[in-house]
N, C-alpha and C positions, 0 to 999 in steps of 0.2 A: 220401071225395071225393079225387080225385087232382089233383095240381098239373099244369097243362098244360106248365109249364117243366121238370118233373121226372117223366118217365114211369115211372121205376123205383120210385117210392114211398118212397124214402129221404128222411129229413129234409134240408132245405136246410142249407147250412153257416151258421154263426153270422155275424152282421154283422162287418164289418171292425173289428179292434181287440179283439174279444172272444175270450177263450180257448176253445179247442175241447176238449170232454171227451175224455180219453184213458183207456181202461180199464187201460193198462199203467203209468200214473203218470208217464211222462216227457212233456214238452211236445211237442205236435205242431209240425211246421214251421209257422212264422208265428204261433204262439201266443205270448202274452206270457210271458217268462221273465226275472225280475230279473237273472239272471246274464248275460243277453245284452241288457240294456237299452241303448238307444242312448246313446252317449257325447256329452255336451254339447260344442259346438264349442270352448269355451275350456278343456276339461279338459287338465291338464298345464301350462297357462300359469300362471305365478306371479301370485298376486293382487297388486294394487296396494298393499294394506295391508302385505304382507310386504316389498315393495320399499321402501315409505316407512319402515318400521321399520329396515331395513338402512341406508338413507341417513341417517336420524337417528343411528344408532349410529356410522356413519363420521364424520359431521360433529361429533357430540358428542365422540367419541374424539379427533379431530384438534384440537378446541379444548382438550380436557384436556391432550393432549400438548404443545401450544404453551405453555399456561399453566404446566405443570410444568417445561418446559424453561426458561422465563423465570425461574421460581422458583429452579431450580438455578443459573442464571447469576447471579442476584442474590446468592445465598448464597456462591457461589464467588468472586465479585468483591468480596465483603465490603461490600455496600451498606449504609451506615449507616441509611438510612431503614427497611430491612426489620427490622434488629435493634432499632431504636428502637420500632417497633410492638409488639414482644414486651415490651420493657422497660417501655413505658407501661402495659401491661395488668397489671403487678405480678405477673407469673408467677413471678418469682424465679429464672428460668433464667439460666444463664451464656451468654455468646456461643457457646462450644463446644457446649453442650447444644442450643441453638437450631439451630446449624448441623447437628449430627448428626441431630436429629429431622427437620429439613427435608429433608436428603438421603435419609434412609430413606423418609419420606413420599412424596417426589417419585419415588423409584426404584420403589416399589410401585405408585404411580399410573401411571407410564409403562408398566410391564409389564402392568398391568391394562388400560390403554387399547389396547395392542397386541393383547392376547388378545381383547378385544371386537371389534376390527377383523377379526381372523381368524374369530371366531365369526359375524360378520355375513356373511362370504363363504360359510360353510357354511349359514347360514340361507337365503341366496339360492338355494343349490343344493337346498334342501328337506330338510336334515337336521333331523329333529325333536329329536334330542338337543341340537343347537346352539341351537335355539329355547328349550329348557328351561334350558340353562346361561346363555344370554344373558338370559333372563328373571330368573334368580336374580342374575346380575351386576348388572343394572339395578336390581333391587329392593334390593340391598345398597348400591348407589351412591346411592340416594335419600336415606337418612339422612345419608350423608357430605356430600352436596350441601347439605342443610339445615344441617349443622353449620358449613359454610364459606360460608354464604349471605350473608356480609357483602359479597361482591363480586358483580358482575353475572354473570360467567361461570359460577359454580356454580349460580346460579338458572336460567340458560339450560340447563345440563346437567341439572338436576333436571327441568325441563319435558320435555326430550328423552327422558330415561329413562322417565318416566311414559308419554309418547306412544308410545315404542317398545314398551313392554310391552302397552299396549292394542292397538296395531296388529297385533301378532303373533297375537292371538286373535280378532279380529273379521273380519266379511266371510267370504270363502271360505278364509281362512287355515287354519282347523282341518281342513277337508276336504282341502285341498292337502297339508298335512303328513301326514295319515292315508294319503293315496294314495302317499306316498313322495316327494312334491315333483317337481321338474322332472327328467325322466330323459333330457334331451337332451345 
């Protein structure tokens, strides 16, 4: 029986969206090919979770910078309240040892915070290596925040570190970094 719409007897084309068989192995024009799959309209746009992680890093690092700068000012000015806190804990440290430790601790913290700020800029640009390094940095900062959790700001930084790590890996973040991030 012949098809009145197809007088030549060849089979009709498959319905729209179905791949057409090709004896040569390459896709026919219009056939589904994953290499040429349509790109979603938001491809290339930075996911909100990545932006949120970067903002948390910037805010947390700024808080740490201000706290550490205040700590340095307190030590340099010779604030008795600062030294009395150490002396009350029966640490047995002299005033010079407390001062040296604090200056080294604050110096490392300031450099670390500045590096985190720079890493967050690279994360926003889609550098996967920066995401990994920032994750390691935040993971190492978590126990330090716990150790210094007698104050409110380290607890806030602890929460921000955990949130930044989670946000870097949820939502569309993984696909965005695999695709090379924002190329604009």
